[in-house]
Each structure stands twice: as C-alpha cells, then as structure tokens.
KEBA-902219 format. One record per residue (C-alpha): residue number from 0; residue in one letter; z, x, y. Coordinates in steps of 0.25 Angstrom, whole numbers, plus 5000, padded with zeros to 4 digits. Example, Ala and Ser with C-alpha at 12.3 -4.5 7.8 and 13.67 -1.06 7.14 Angstrom:
residues 2
resi | resn | z | x | y
0 | a | 5031 | 5049 | 4982 $
1 | s | 5029 | 5055 | 4996 $
***
This chain:
residues 543
resi | resn | z | x | y
0 | m | 5017 | 4926 | 5118 $
1 | n | 5018 | 4919 | 5104 $
2 | q | 5012 | 4904 | 5105 $
3 | p | 5020 | 4892 | 5100 $
4 | n | 5012 | 4891 | 5087 $
5 | d | 5012 | 4906 | 5085 $
6 | p | 5017 | 4910 | 5071 $
7 | l | 5024 | 4922 | 5077 $
8 | r | 5032 | 4913 | 5087 $
9 | p | 5047 | 4917 | 5087 $
10 | d | 5057 | 4909 | 5079 $
11 | g | 5071 | 4908 | 5086 $
12 | k | 5076 | 4916 | 5097 $
13 | v | 5067 | 4928 | 5103 $
14 | n | 5066 | 4934 | 5117 $
15 | p | 5051 | 4933 | 5119 $
16 | i | 5043 | 4940 | 5130 $
17 | d | 5037 | 4931 | 5141 $
18 | t | 5023 | 4936 | 5144 $
19 | d | 5011 | 4929 | 5148 $
20 | y | 5002 | 4938 | 5140 $
21 | q | 4993 | 4931 | 5130 $
22 | v | 4988 | 4938 | 5117 $
23 | g | 4973 | 4942 | 5120 $
24 | q | 4973 | 4939 | 5135 $
25 | d | 4967 | 4953 | 5138 $
26 | n | 4957 | 4952 | 5126 $
27 | i | 4942 | 4951 | 5127 $
28 | v | 4936 | 4941 | 5118 $
29 | v | 4921 | 4942 | 5113 $
30 | n | 4914 | 4933 | 5104 $
31 | l | 4901 | 4938 | 5097 $
32 | g | 4896 | 4927 | 5088 $
33 | p | 4906 | 4926 | 5076 $
34 | f | 4913 | 4939 | 5081 $
35 | g | 4922 | 4941 | 5092 $
36 | l | 4932 | 4951 | 5099 $
37 | d | 4946 | 4948 | 5105 $
38 | i | 4950 | 4962 | 5110 $
39 | h | 4960 | 4967 | 5120 $
40 | n | 4951 | 4972 | 5132 $
41 | r | 4958 | 4985 | 5133 $
42 | v | 4965 | 4989 | 5120 $
43 | f | 4953 | 4986 | 5112 $
44 | a | 4943 | 4992 | 5121 $
45 | i | 4951 | 5005 | 5124 $
46 | s | 4955 | 5007 | 5109 $
47 | g | 4942 | 5003 | 5103 $
48 | l | 4933 | 5012 | 5112 $
49 | t | 4943 | 5024 | 5110 $
50 | v | 4942 | 5023 | 5095 $
51 | i | 4927 | 5022 | 5096 $
52 | v | 4926 | 5034 | 5104 $
53 | f | 4935 | 5042 | 5096 $
54 | v | 4927 | 5038 | 5083 $
55 | i | 4914 | 5043 | 5089 $
56 | l | 4919 | 5056 | 5095 $
57 | t | 4926 | 5060 | 5082 $
58 | l | 4914 | 5057 | 5074 $
59 | v | 4905 | 5064 | 5084 $
60 | f | 4914 | 5077 | 5085 $
61 | q | 4920 | 5078 | 5071 $
62 | t | 4920 | 5093 | 5071 $
63 | q | 4926 | 5094 | 5085 $
64 | v | 4937 | 5084 | 5083 $
65 | e | 4943 | 5089 | 5070 $
66 | p | 4950 | 5101 | 5077 $
67 | l | 4954 | 5092 | 5088 $
68 | f | 4961 | 5082 | 5079 $
69 | e | 4968 | 5094 | 5072 $
70 | s | 4973 | 5099 | 5085 $
71 | a | 4978 | 5086 | 5089 $
72 | r | 4986 | 5083 | 5077 $
73 | g | 4992 | 5097 | 5076 $
74 | w | 4996 | 5097 | 5091 $
75 | l | 5002 | 5083 | 5090 $
76 | t | 5010 | 5084 | 5077 $
77 | t | 5015 | 5098 | 5081 $
78 | n | 5019 | 5096 | 5095 $
79 | l | 5024 | 5081 | 5094 $
80 | d | 5030 | 5081 | 5080 $
81 | w | 5044 | 5080 | 5087 $
82 | f | 5039 | 5067 | 5094 $
83 | f | 5034 | 5060 | 5082 $
84 | l | 5046 | 5063 | 5074 $
85 | s | 5056 | 5059 | 5086 $
86 | a | 5048 | 5046 | 5088 $
87 | a | 5049 | 5042 | 5073 $
88 | n | 5064 | 5045 | 5073 $
89 | i | 5066 | 5036 | 5085 $
90 | f | 5059 | 5025 | 5078 $
91 | v | 5068 | 5026 | 5066 $
92 | i | 5080 | 5027 | 5075 $
93 | i | 5076 | 5015 | 5083 $
94 | c | 5074 | 5007 | 5070 $
95 | i | 5087 | 5010 | 5064 $
96 | g | 5094 | 5007 | 5078 $
97 | i | 5088 | 4993 | 5078 $
98 | v | 5092 | 4990 | 5064 $
99 | l | 5107 | 4994 | 5067 $
100 | s | 5107 | 4987 | 5081 $
101 | p | 5107 | 4972 | 5084 $
102 | l | 5093 | 4973 | 5088 $
103 | g | 5090 | 4972 | 5073 $
104 | n | 5095 | 4958 | 5073 $
105 | v | 5082 | 4953 | 5081 $
106 | r | 5073 | 4945 | 5072 $
107 | l | 5058 | 4947 | 5073 $
108 | g | 5052 | 4933 | 5077 $
109 | g | 5065 | 4927 | 5082 $
110 | t | 5079 | 4924 | 5078 $
111 | e | 5075 | 4913 | 5068 $
112 | a | 5062 | 4920 | 5063 $
113 | t | 5060 | 4921 | 5048 $
114 | p | 5053 | 4931 | 5041 $
115 | d | 5038 | 4928 | 5038 $
116 | y | 5039 | 4936 | 5025 $
117 | g | 5050 | 4937 | 5014 $
118 | y | 5056 | 4951 | 5011 $
119 | l | 5047 | 4954 | 4999 $
120 | g | 5034 | 4951 | 5007 $
121 | w | 5039 | 4958 | 5020 $
122 | f | 5043 | 4970 | 5012 $
123 | s | 5030 | 4970 | 5005 $
124 | m | 5023 | 4970 | 5018 $
125 | l | 5032 | 4981 | 5024 $
126 | f | 5029 | 4989 | 5011 $
127 | a | 5014 | 4987 | 5013 $
128 | a | 5014 | 4992 | 5027 $
129 | g | 5020 | 5005 | 5022 $
130 | m | 5009 | 5007 | 5012 $
131 | g | 4996 | 5013 | 5016 $
132 | i | 4986 | 5025 | 5015 $
133 | g | 4997 | 5034 | 5020 $
134 | l | 5005 | 5032 | 5007 $
135 | m | 4993 | 5034 | 4998 $
136 | f | 4989 | 5047 | 5006 $
137 | y | 5003 | 5053 | 5007 $
138 | g | 5010 | 5047 | 4995 $
139 | v | 5008 | 5059 | 4987 $
140 | s | 5003 | 5069 | 4997 $
141 | e | 5014 | 5069 | 5007 $
142 | p | 5026 | 5071 | 4996 $
143 | i | 5018 | 5082 | 4989 $
144 | s | 5014 | 5089 | 5001 $
145 | h | 5029 | 5090 | 5006 $
146 | f | 5033 | 5094 | 4993 $
147 | a | 5024 | 5105 | 4992 $
148 | s | 5026 | 5110 | 5006 $
149 | s | 5041 | 5109 | 5004 $
150 | l | 5041 | 5116 | 4991 $
151 | g | 5033 | 5128 | 4998 $
152 | g | 5044 | 5129 | 5008 $
153 | v | 5043 | 5135 | 5022 $
154 | t | 5032 | 5144 | 5026 $
155 | e | 5030 | 5151 | 5039 $
156 | s | 5020 | 5159 | 5046 $
157 | e | 5023 | 5167 | 5059 $
158 | g | 5036 | 5159 | 5060 $
159 | l | 5030 | 5145 | 5059 $
160 | r | 5031 | 5136 | 5047 $
161 | t | 5018 | 5134 | 5040 $
162 | d | 5023 | 5125 | 5028 $
163 | w | 5022 | 5110 | 5028 $
164 | s | 5036 | 5107 | 5021 $
165 | p | 5045 | 5097 | 5028 $
166 | l | 5058 | 5103 | 5034 $
167 | t | 5061 | 5117 | 5027 $
168 | g | 5054 | 5113 | 5014 $
169 | a | 5060 | 5116 | 5000 $
170 | a | 5054 | 5129 | 4995 $
171 | d | 5053 | 5130 | 4980 $
172 | n | 5063 | 5118 | 4978 $
173 | p | 5055 | 5106 | 4972 $
174 | e | 5066 | 5096 | 4972 $
175 | e | 5069 | 5099 | 4987 $
176 | a | 5054 | 5099 | 4990 $
177 | r | 5053 | 5085 | 4984 $
178 | r | 5064 | 5080 | 4991 $
179 | l | 5059 | 5085 | 5005 $
180 | a | 5045 | 5081 | 5002 $
181 | m | 5049 | 5067 | 4999 $
182 | a | 5058 | 5066 | 5011 $
183 | a | 5047 | 5071 | 5020 $
184 | t | 5038 | 5061 | 5014 $
185 | i | 5047 | 5049 | 5015 $
186 | y | 5051 | 5053 | 5030 $
187 | h | 5036 | 5051 | 5033 $
188 | w | 5035 | 5037 | 5026 $
189 | a | 5049 | 5031 | 5028 $
190 | l | 5058 | 5027 | 5039 $
191 | h | 5051 | 5034 | 5051 $
192 | p | 5037 | 5028 | 5049 $
193 | w | 5043 | 5015 | 5046 $
194 | a | 5052 | 5015 | 5059 $
195 | i | 5039 | 5017 | 5067 $
196 | y | 5033 | 5005 | 5060 $
197 | a | 5046 | 4997 | 5062 $
198 | i | 5046 | 5000 | 5077 $
199 | m | 5032 | 4995 | 5079 $
200 | a | 5033 | 4983 | 5070 $
201 | l | 5046 | 4979 | 5076 $
202 | g | 5040 | 4980 | 5090 $
203 | l | 5028 | 4971 | 5087 $
204 | a | 5036 | 4961 | 5079 $
205 | l | 5047 | 4960 | 5090 $
206 | f | 5037 | 4958 | 5102 $
207 | s | 5028 | 4949 | 5094 $
208 | f | 5038 | 4940 | 5086 $
209 | n | 5049 | 4940 | 5096 $
210 | k | 5043 | 4943 | 5110 $
211 | g | 5031 | 4935 | 5108 $
212 | l | 5021 | 4946 | 5111 $
213 | p | 5008 | 4949 | 5104 $
214 | l | 5008 | 4957 | 5092 $
215 | t | 5003 | 4970 | 5098 $
216 | i | 5008 | 4984 | 5101 $
217 | r | 5009 | 4982 | 5116 $
218 | s | 5019 | 4970 | 5114 $
219 | v | 5030 | 4979 | 5109 $
220 | f | 5031 | 4986 | 5123 $
221 | y | 5033 | 4973 | 5131 $
222 | s | 5048 | 4977 | 5133 $
223 | v | 5044 | 4990 | 5140 $
224 | l | 5031 | 4986 | 5147 $
225 | g | 5033 | 4971 | 5149 $
226 | e | 5020 | 4964 | 5154 $
227 | r | 5013 | 4978 | 5156 $
228 | v | 5012 | 4978 | 5141 $
229 | w | 5000 | 4969 | 5142 $
230 | g | 4993 | 4979 | 5152 $
231 | w | 4989 | 4993 | 5150 $
232 | p | 5002 | 4998 | 5144 $
233 | g | 5000 | 4988 | 5133 $
234 | h | 4985 | 4992 | 5132 $
235 | v | 4989 | 5007 | 5130 $
236 | i | 4999 | 5003 | 5119 $
237 | d | 4990 | 4995 | 5111 $
238 | i | 4978 | 5005 | 5113 $
239 | l | 4988 | 5016 | 5107 $
240 | a | 4992 | 5007 | 5096 $
241 | v | 4977 | 5005 | 5092 $
242 | f | 4974 | 5020 | 5092 $
243 | a | 4987 | 5023 | 5084 $
244 | t | 4984 | 5012 | 5074 $
245 | l | 4969 | 5016 | 5073 $
246 | f | 4971 | 5030 | 5071 $
247 | g | 4983 | 5029 | 5062 $
248 | l | 4975 | 5020 | 5053 $
249 | a | 4963 | 5029 | 5054 $
250 | t | 4973 | 5041 | 5049 $
251 | s | 4977 | 5032 | 5037 $
252 | l | 4962 | 5028 | 5034 $
253 | g | 4958 | 5043 | 5035 $
254 | l | 4969 | 5047 | 5025 $
255 | g | 4965 | 5035 | 5016 $
256 | a | 4950 | 5039 | 5016 $
257 | s | 4954 | 5053 | 5013 $
258 | q | 4963 | 5049 | 5001 $
259 | a | 4953 | 5039 | 4995 $
260 | a | 4942 | 5050 | 4996 $
261 | s | 4951 | 5059 | 4989 $
262 | g | 4954 | 5049 | 4978 $
263 | l | 4939 | 5046 | 4976 $
264 | h | 4937 | 5061 | 4975 $
265 | f | 4948 | 5062 | 4965 $
266 | l | 4943 | 5051 | 4956 $
267 | f | 4928 | 5050 | 4957 $
268 | g | 4925 | 5064 | 4963 $
269 | l | 4920 | 5058 | 4977 $
270 | p | 4918 | 5070 | 4987 $
271 | l | 4929 | 5072 | 4996 $
272 | g | 4927 | 5074 | 5011 $
273 | t | 4926 | 5066 | 5024 $
274 | t | 4913 | 5059 | 5019 $
275 | t | 4920 | 5052 | 5008 $
276 | q | 4932 | 5049 | 5017 $
277 | v | 4922 | 5043 | 5028 $
278 | i | 4915 | 5034 | 5017 $
279 | l | 4928 | 5029 | 5012 $
280 | v | 4933 | 5026 | 5026 $
281 | i | 4920 | 5018 | 5029 $
282 | f | 4921 | 5011 | 5015 $
283 | i | 4936 | 5007 | 5017 $
284 | t | 4934 | 5003 | 5031 $
285 | a | 4923 | 4993 | 5027 $
286 | i | 4933 | 4987 | 5017 $
287 | a | 4943 | 4986 | 5028 $
288 | l | 4933 | 4979 | 5037 $
289 | i | 4931 | 4969 | 5026 $
290 | s | 4946 | 4967 | 5025 $
291 | v | 4946 | 4965 | 5040 $
292 | v | 4935 | 4954 | 5040 $
293 | a | 4942 | 4947 | 5028 $
294 | g | 4955 | 4946 | 5037 $
295 | l | 4969 | 4950 | 5035 $
296 | d | 4974 | 4941 | 5024 $
297 | k | 4961 | 4942 | 5015 $
298 | g | 4959 | 4957 | 5018 $
299 | v | 4970 | 4966 | 5021 $
300 | k | 4981 | 4957 | 5015 $
301 | r | 4975 | 4957 | 5001 $
302 | l | 4971 | 4972 | 5002 $
303 | s | 4986 | 4975 | 5006 $
304 | e | 4991 | 4967 | 4994 $
305 | f | 4982 | 4974 | 4984 $
306 | n | 4986 | 4988 | 4990 $
307 | m | 5001 | 4985 | 4989 $
308 | i | 5000 | 4981 | 4974 $
309 | t | 4991 | 4993 | 4971 $
310 | a | 5000 | 5003 | 4978 $
311 | a | 5012 | 4997 | 4971 $
312 | a | 5005 | 4998 | 4958 $
313 | l | 5001 | 5013 | 4960 $
314 | l | 5015 | 5016 | 4965 $
315 | l | 5021 | 5009 | 4952 $
316 | f | 5011 | 5017 | 4943 $
317 | v | 5015 | 5030 | 4949 $
318 | i | 5030 | 5027 | 4947 $
319 | i | 5028 | 5023 | 4932 $
320 | v | 5019 | 5034 | 4927 $
321 | g | 5025 | 5045 | 4936 $
322 | a | 5039 | 5051 | 4936 $
323 | t | 5045 | 5037 | 4937 $
324 | t | 5060 | 5042 | 4937 $
325 | t | 5057 | 5053 | 4947 $
326 | i | 5050 | 5043 | 4956 $
327 | l | 5061 | 5033 | 4956 $
328 | s | 5072 | 5043 | 4958 $
329 | g | 5063 | 5050 | 4968 $
330 | f | 5063 | 5037 | 4977 $
331 | f | 5078 | 5038 | 4980 $
332 | n | 5078 | 5053 | 4980 $
333 | n | 5067 | 5053 | 4991 $
334 | l | 5075 | 5044 | 4999 $
335 | v | 5087 | 5053 | 4999 $
336 | s | 5078 | 5065 | 5002 $
337 | y | 5072 | 5057 | 5014 $
338 | i | 5085 | 5054 | 5020 $
339 | t | 5090 | 5068 | 5018 $
340 | y | 5079 | 5074 | 5025 $
341 | l | 5076 | 5064 | 5035 $
342 | p | 5084 | 5070 | 5047 $
343 | a | 5077 | 5083 | 5046 $
344 | l | 5063 | 5077 | 5043 $
345 | s | 5064 | 5068 | 5055 $
346 | s | 5069 | 5079 | 5065 $
347 | p | 5059 | 5081 | 5077 $
348 | v | 5065 | 5094 | 5081 $
349 | g | 5068 | 5108 | 5075 $
350 | r | 5057 | 5106 | 5064 $
351 | e | 5052 | 5118 | 5057 $
352 | d | 5043 | 5110 | 5048 $
353 | i | 5033 | 5108 | 5059 $
354 | n | 5021 | 5106 | 5049 $
355 | f | 5028 | 5095 | 5042 $
356 | s | 5034 | 5088 | 5055 $
357 | s | 5021 | 5089 | 5063 $
358 | g | 5011 | 5088 | 5052 $
359 | w | 5017 | 5077 | 5043 $
360 | t | 5028 | 5070 | 5051 $
361 | a | 5022 | 5069 | 5065 $
362 | f | 5009 | 5065 | 5059 $
363 | y | 5015 | 5054 | 5051 $
364 | w | 5023 | 5048 | 5063 $
365 | a | 5011 | 5048 | 5071 $
366 | w | 5003 | 5041 | 5060 $
367 | w | 5014 | 5031 | 5057 $
368 | i | 5015 | 5028 | 5072 $
369 | s | 5000 | 5026 | 5073 $
370 | w | 5002 | 5015 | 5062 $
371 | s | 5013 | 5008 | 5068 $
372 | p | 5005 | 4998 | 5076 $
373 | f | 4998 | 4994 | 5063 $
374 | v | 5010 | 4994 | 5053 $
375 | g | 5019 | 4989 | 5064 $
376 | m | 5011 | 4976 | 5067 $
377 | f | 5010 | 4973 | 5052 $
378 | i | 5025 | 4975 | 5050 $
379 | a | 5028 | 4966 | 5062 $
380 | r | 5019 | 4955 | 5058 $
381 | v | 5026 | 4953 | 5044 $
382 | s | 5041 | 4955 | 5049 $
383 | r | 5043 | 4943 | 5058 $
384 | g | 5056 | 4936 | 5055 $
385 | r | 5064 | 4949 | 5051 $
386 | t | 5076 | 4954 | 5059 $
387 | v | 5073 | 4968 | 5066 $
388 | r | 5083 | 4974 | 5057 $
389 | e | 5077 | 4969 | 5045 $
390 | f | 5063 | 4972 | 5050 $
391 | i | 5066 | 4987 | 5053 $
392 | i | 5074 | 4990 | 5040 $
393 | s | 5063 | 4984 | 5032 $
394 | v | 5052 | 4991 | 5039 $
395 | l | 5059 | 5004 | 5038 $
396 | i | 5064 | 5003 | 5024 $
397 | i | 5054 | 4995 | 5015 $
398 | p | 5042 | 5003 | 5018 $
399 | s | 5049 | 5016 | 5019 $
400 | l | 5054 | 5014 | 5004 $
401 | a | 5040 | 5010 | 5000 $
402 | c | 5035 | 5023 | 5006 $
403 | v | 5046 | 5031 | 4999 $
404 | l | 5043 | 5025 | 4986 $
405 | w | 5028 | 5028 | 4987 $
406 | m | 5030 | 5042 | 4992 $
407 | t | 5040 | 5044 | 4981 $
408 | v | 5031 | 5039 | 4970 $
409 | f | 5018 | 5046 | 4974 $
410 | g | 5024 | 5058 | 4981 $
411 | g | 5035 | 5060 | 4971 $
412 | t | 5026 | 5059 | 4959 $
413 | a | 5017 | 5070 | 4965 $
414 | i | 5029 | 5079 | 4967 $
415 | t | 5034 | 5076 | 4953 $
416 | q | 5020 | 5080 | 4947 $
417 | l | 5021 | 5093 | 4955 $
418 | v | 5035 | 5097 | 4952 $
419 | d | 5037 | 5092 | 4937 $
420 | d | 5022 | 5093 | 4932 $
421 | g | 5017 | 5104 | 4940 $
422 | y | 5005 | 5095 | 4945 $
423 | q | 4999 | 5103 | 4957 $
424 | k | 4987 | 5094 | 4959 $
425 | v | 4994 | 5085 | 4969 $
426 | v | 4999 | 5095 | 4978 $
427 | d | 4986 | 5103 | 4978 $
428 | a | 4977 | 5092 | 4981 $
429 | e | 4973 | 5087 | 4995 $
430 | l | 4982 | 5076 | 5001 $
431 | p | 4973 | 5065 | 4999 $
432 | l | 4971 | 5069 | 4984 $
433 | q | 4986 | 5071 | 4981 $
434 | l | 4988 | 5056 | 4977 $
435 | f | 4977 | 5056 | 4967 $
436 | y | 4982 | 5069 | 4960 $
437 | m | 4996 | 5063 | 4959 $
438 | l | 4990 | 5051 | 4952 $
439 | d | 4981 | 5060 | 4944 $
440 | a | 4993 | 5065 | 4936 $
441 | l | 4997 | 5051 | 4932 $
442 | p | 4991 | 5042 | 4922 $
443 | l | 4979 | 5033 | 4926 $
444 | a | 4976 | 5043 | 4937 $
445 | s | 4962 | 5038 | 4940 $
446 | i | 4966 | 5023 | 4941 $
447 | t | 4978 | 5026 | 4950 $
448 | s | 4970 | 5036 | 4959 $
449 | f | 4959 | 5025 | 4960 $
450 | i | 4970 | 5015 | 4964 $
451 | a | 4975 | 5025 | 4974 $
452 | i | 4961 | 5026 | 4980 $
453 | v | 4960 | 5010 | 4981 $
454 | l | 4974 | 5010 | 4988 $
455 | v | 4970 | 5020 | 4998 $
456 | i | 4957 | 5012 | 5001 $
457 | v | 4964 | 4998 | 5002 $
458 | f | 4975 | 5004 | 5011 $
459 | f | 4964 | 5009 | 5019 $
460 | v | 4958 | 4995 | 5020 $
461 | t | 4971 | 4988 | 5023 $
462 | s | 4976 | 4998 | 5034 $
463 | s | 4962 | 4997 | 5041 $
464 | d | 4962 | 4982 | 5040 $
465 | s | 4976 | 4980 | 5045 $
466 | g | 4975 | 4991 | 5055 $
467 | s | 4963 | 4985 | 5061 $
468 | l | 4970 | 4972 | 5062 $
469 | v | 4982 | 4978 | 5070 $
470 | i | 4973 | 4987 | 5079 $
471 | d | 4965 | 4974 | 5082 $
472 | v | 4977 | 4966 | 5086 $
473 | i | 4981 | 4977 | 5095 $
474 | a | 4967 | 4978 | 5101 $
475 | a | 4966 | 4963 | 5102 $
476 | g | 4978 | 4962 | 5111 $
477 | g | 4987 | 4957 | 5100 $
478 | k | 4978 | 4946 | 5094 $
479 | v | 4981 | 4946 | 5080 $
480 | e | 4969 | 4937 | 5076 $
481 | a | 4958 | 4945 | 5083 $
482 | p | 4943 | 4944 | 5079 $
483 | t | 4939 | 4952 | 5066 $
484 | p | 4929 | 4961 | 5072 $
485 | q | 4940 | 4968 | 5080 $
486 | r | 4947 | 4972 | 5067 $
487 | v | 4933 | 4976 | 5061 $
488 | f | 4932 | 4985 | 5073 $
489 | w | 4945 | 4992 | 5071 $
490 | c | 4944 | 4993 | 5056 $
491 | t | 4930 | 5000 | 5058 $
492 | f | 4936 | 5010 | 5068 $
493 | e | 4948 | 5013 | 5060 $
494 | g | 4938 | 5018 | 5049 $
495 | l | 4929 | 5025 | 5060 $
496 | v | 4942 | 5032 | 5066 $
497 | a | 4946 | 5036 | 5052 $
498 | i | 4932 | 5042 | 5049 $
499 | s | 4931 | 5049 | 5062 $
500 | l | 4944 | 5056 | 5059 $
501 | i | 4941 | 5060 | 5045 $
502 | l | 4928 | 5066 | 5050 $
503 | g | 4935 | 5072 | 5062 $
504 | g | 4946 | 5080 | 5055 $
505 | g | 4950 | 5072 | 5043 $
506 | l | 4966 | 5071 | 5040 $
507 | v | 4969 | 5080 | 5053 $
508 | a | 4961 | 5070 | 5062 $
509 | l | 4967 | 5058 | 5056 $
510 | q | 4981 | 5064 | 5058 $
511 | a | 4978 | 5068 | 5072 $
512 | m | 4974 | 5054 | 5076 $
513 | a | 4986 | 5048 | 5070 $
514 | v | 4995 | 5058 | 5078 $
515 | s | 4987 | 5057 | 5091 $
516 | t | 4988 | 5041 | 5091 $
517 | g | 5002 | 5041 | 5085 $
518 | l | 5007 | 5050 | 5097 $
519 | p | 5005 | 5040 | 5108 $
520 | f | 5009 | 5028 | 5099 $
521 | t | 5022 | 5035 | 5096 $
522 | l | 5025 | 5034 | 5111 $
523 | v | 5021 | 5020 | 5111 $
524 | l | 5030 | 5017 | 5099 $
525 | l | 5042 | 5024 | 5106 $
526 | v | 5041 | 5015 | 5118 $
527 | a | 5039 | 5003 | 5109 $
528 | t | 5053 | 5006 | 5102 $
529 | f | 5060 | 5005 | 5116 $
530 | s | 5052 | 4991 | 5119 $
531 | i | 5056 | 4986 | 5105 $
532 | l | 5071 | 4989 | 5107 $
533 | k | 5070 | 4982 | 5121 $
534 | g | 5063 | 4970 | 5114 $
535 | l | 5073 | 4969 | 5103 $
536 | a | 5085 | 4970 | 5113 $
537 | d | 5082 | 4956 | 5119 $
538 | e | 5079 | 4949 | 5107 $
539 | p | 5088 | 4938 | 5101 $
540 | r | 5096 | 4944 | 5088 $
541 | l | 5101 | 4937 | 5076 $
542 | k | 5116 | 4937 | 5075 $
***
C-alpha cells in the first residue's frame, strides 16, 4: 500500500484495499559493483528467457518461420475477427455506460484530490499519447488504400470476395469512396482504440491512486482474484502484459524502420531491403539506449517535446500549402461519415468484407490492445485528480479528434491529389513510401520528407524508451524506480525482437506477433473490465 509520505497518497475519502503485500517483496536484488538488478523472480525470469529464446530461434530459422508467421496471422484474423470486433465494442459500451452512470462521479485519487496538471498540459499529454509511428506509417497509406479499394468495388472469385474494400465499396463513385475510406480509417483510430486505452488506464489509476496498490497490471484484478493476485494468477497476467507490450512495440518499431528506410531510399537512393532496415533498428536502438541511460526527464521528455512541435509544424505546413479549404471542411465531413458508417463497420457478424474486417480491423484491435499496458500506464500517471467521467470523456475525445485531424490532413490530401490532379504516384507506391510521394507533390518536398524521416526516428526512440520503462516496471513487481540496467535489457531486446521479425517475414511477421500476443491479452482486458466495475462500485462518489 501507499506509504504516508507517498506523493500518490489519496486525498479525501477512498475505499482502500487492506493488503500486507509490499512492492518488491518477491524481487531478487543483485549488486554487481556500480550496477544492480531488482527484478521480480518469476515475471522477469519467465518473460526475459522466453524473449531470448524467441529471438534466437527466429534468427536461426528465418526461412522456416516466415510461412509459420503468415499462417498464424491468417488463421487468427480470419477465424477470430468476430472476437476482436466484439471485444472492442464492449470496451466502447462500458466506457459510455460509466460516463452516463453514477460511477462517473468517482474521483481518481480521492474525493478531495486535485489534478496534477491543468487542462492544457493534460490535453497535450493525451494528444502526445495518440501520436506515434503508426500515424506516420498509416496517415497516408490507410486512407488512400481504402479509397482505391472502395473505388474498385466488389470483386469475387468462386463465390468469395477478393477485394479489400470496406463494406460494399463504392464502385466508380469517387466522392462516396472518399467518405467510406475516411470513415473506415477514423474507425480504426478514434473511439474504439481509445476506449481500449481508457479501460486499461482507468484500472491502473483506480487501483493505484484510490485502492493503494502498486502501479502494475496485476493490481487491476484484485476485485476478482483477491490476495491470489500476488501469486501465480498475477504472475501470468504480468507476463502476458510484458509479451503484449514487447511485441506490440516491436511491430511499431518494425513499421518505423521500414518507413525510415523507404524515406532514405526516396531522398538519398539508399538501397531498400531488410539489411537497411536492420541497420536502422540497430542505430535507433543505440540512440534509445542513450536516452534510457540519460533518464526520463533528460531523455524521453525532451525528445517527446521536440517530436510534438515538429509533428505540429509538419501538419500545419500541409494544411497551408495543400488544399486548405478541402482539408478544413473535410475534417467535419469525415466525422459525419464516421458516425454514419460506424454501426456497419463495427458489426462483428454477417460481414462480407472479410479481407477488410480481418486483415485491417482485427489486426488493428489486437495491435492497440497489445499497446494498452504501455499507453494505459502513461495516461494513468498523468490523470490523478480527475473524475472518472471527465477522465473517460477526455481520453476518448481529445486523442480521437487529434487522430481524425492527422488522417484528414495527410490522407485527405493524398486522395485530393489523386482525384483532382490525377496524381497516381501515391496510390501506386509501396505502403512505407506513400507518405513521401504525397509530400513530393507539395513545395519544399526534400525538406518535409527529411523532417518526416526524423519524426519517424524520434518516435521510434521515444516509444522504445517509454516502452522499456513500462515493461521494466511490470517485470520489477511494480517498482517504478528500478535500476537502469534492467531498462537497458528491455530496450535492447525490443530492438532484437524487431530485427528478428523483420528477418523472419517482415510486415507479415510483425503483424502476426501483434495479433498472437494481443489475443490472450484481450481476454485479460475483458476480465479487467469486470474488476474495474466492481472496484468503482464501492468507491466514495462526489455529490
């Protein structure tokens, strides 16, 4: 439980959990000169050894594992797409239900707690959580891909659909194809994914700030498991959280390396291929290690601030030099399209657009869920003092609107270039190159493309550094200030996992592992939802 001098000590009335568990009581502490380890004896050992074995086997059997990854991804997304879609819908419904119910009156940190950050700073950090390599990689490629497939309409072979268009497409209707493309894109980046993050973050904040438990994933399950949460059931939960976070990050890092390599090829003619991507992962992981050693405030904080300013500048540049009126009006039109198509896009049954629902949506939901421990812990740590209602509304709305704006600006510009100017290069290019071809049609293309590469690299570094911190907290039994060598270990192996997946099948392997680790953690998150509702029910509420 929180100690009397703990800055996270509740203010006002709460209903704390009475437990004798002490943070780090199951840890192994080893001191080797100036270095040391403070690790959970089971969580770290099992997750760390499993990751090491995975990396070695994947690197040794590169040729053999590629078809294995492809089969795993195909089977999971095709046969369990209904499960991922249903789970994401449940998270959205639960969030809306909490907002509309008296449970929304619970204040995180106690009835008299005050927010640690003002609205501007808090909203900025929520916005920062929504920015990442994914937005850089998919900001152009997803809208333009959905537009092209929708415009092509439905195609069949032997009675089965072979196209990738969402729903029934919009054959030979550019305006309807634009609306459908942007609605499908926003569906993947707005309410559903942020509801996933909100549930995880709410659980961590509630059981840490109000219940007095360690800021780790197993604590969220105390309402269901009781004291057993400190035993093997809790160990399994934390191990799954480590795997989900590690492979979710590795997927993002692999995408980032692919796009950075494509950008360098586009600008400087560097050769494409896995060799360039592997060199990039090694180089960027080395930078992340420097950031890890420098510490959170001197490392990732400064890089994050730089990234936010640079990303905002690039966004503003595209708005100004692009089709400004179309972009600004498109923001509101896209929101309307999203609301219109949302019921059909989120339906888990009776889907005929199997390529879209399994290849796009099921992968996305698994990927977002695998990121939930990472982003959820970040959101929880900056949201103390907010009411649950205020918390959920803000976590759902602010980052969602930021993602809608980003997709509208970058994806909408690419679609406008194709429809109005007949500019085909974007739609014809490989996914990692589409951003650079979109920028190439605008002024100062070389400068903006270079800035985009820098953004991808810095996103890579901040994700790796922050992710290492979160994984280390979980693997250290909830200790926030664990020795730096442990974060060095996790940062190094994030890079090695990304490299092994790149060599073992590229994008297919990355997606396969995101889905494979996202599946069991989806079950974990569903149980966590029930535990959170039980925890909220017995908390004092504001009148």
